[in-house]
C-alpha positions in Angstrom: 38.6 112.8 109.3 40.7 109.7 108.8 44.6 109.6 109.3 45.0 109.0 105.5 43.2 112.1 104.7 45.2 113.9 107.4 48.5 112.9 105.8 47.5 113.5 102.4 46.7 117.3 103.5 50.1 117.5 104.9 51.5 116.2 101.7 49.6 118.8 99.8 50.7 121.5 102.3 54.4 120.5 101.6 54.0 120.5 98.0 52.3 123.9 98.0 55.5 125.3 100.1 57.8 123.9 97.6 55.9 125.7 94.6 56.0 128.9 96.8 59.7 128.7 97.0 60.0 127.8 93.5 58.0 130.6 92.1 58.1 133.2 94.8 54.4 133.8 94.4 52.6 134.8 97.8 49.5 132.9 96.5 51.2 129.8 97.0 52.3 130.7 100.5 49.1 132.0 102.0 47.2 129.2 100.2 49.4 126.5 101.8 49.1 128.0 105.3 45.4 128.5 105.0 44.9 124.9 103.8 47.0 123.7 106.9 44.9 125.8 109.2 41.7 124.5 107.7 43.2 120.8 107.9 43.9 121.3 111.5 40.5 122.8 112.3 38.5 120.1 110.4 40.8 117.4 112.2 40.0 118.8 115.6 36.1 119.4 115.0 35.5 116.2 112.9 35.7 113.9 115.9 32.5 115.5 117.3 30.7 115.3 114.1 30.1 111.7 114.3 29.5 109.1 111.3 25.8 109.8 110.8 24.4 106.7 112.8 21.6 107.6 115.0 21.0 106.2 118.5 17.3 105.9 118.1 
């Protein structure tokens, strides 16, 4: 995952938290938190995934 995708994900998280404060709906809160957790997991595991280029 590139740095641009990571920061775009953080921007979506912040926007979701703003929607949660605006509407008070727990779906925005838990959706934003779940999205942030998935973003961190994918950014940590994405380095070992490789770019699809074989060595043989």
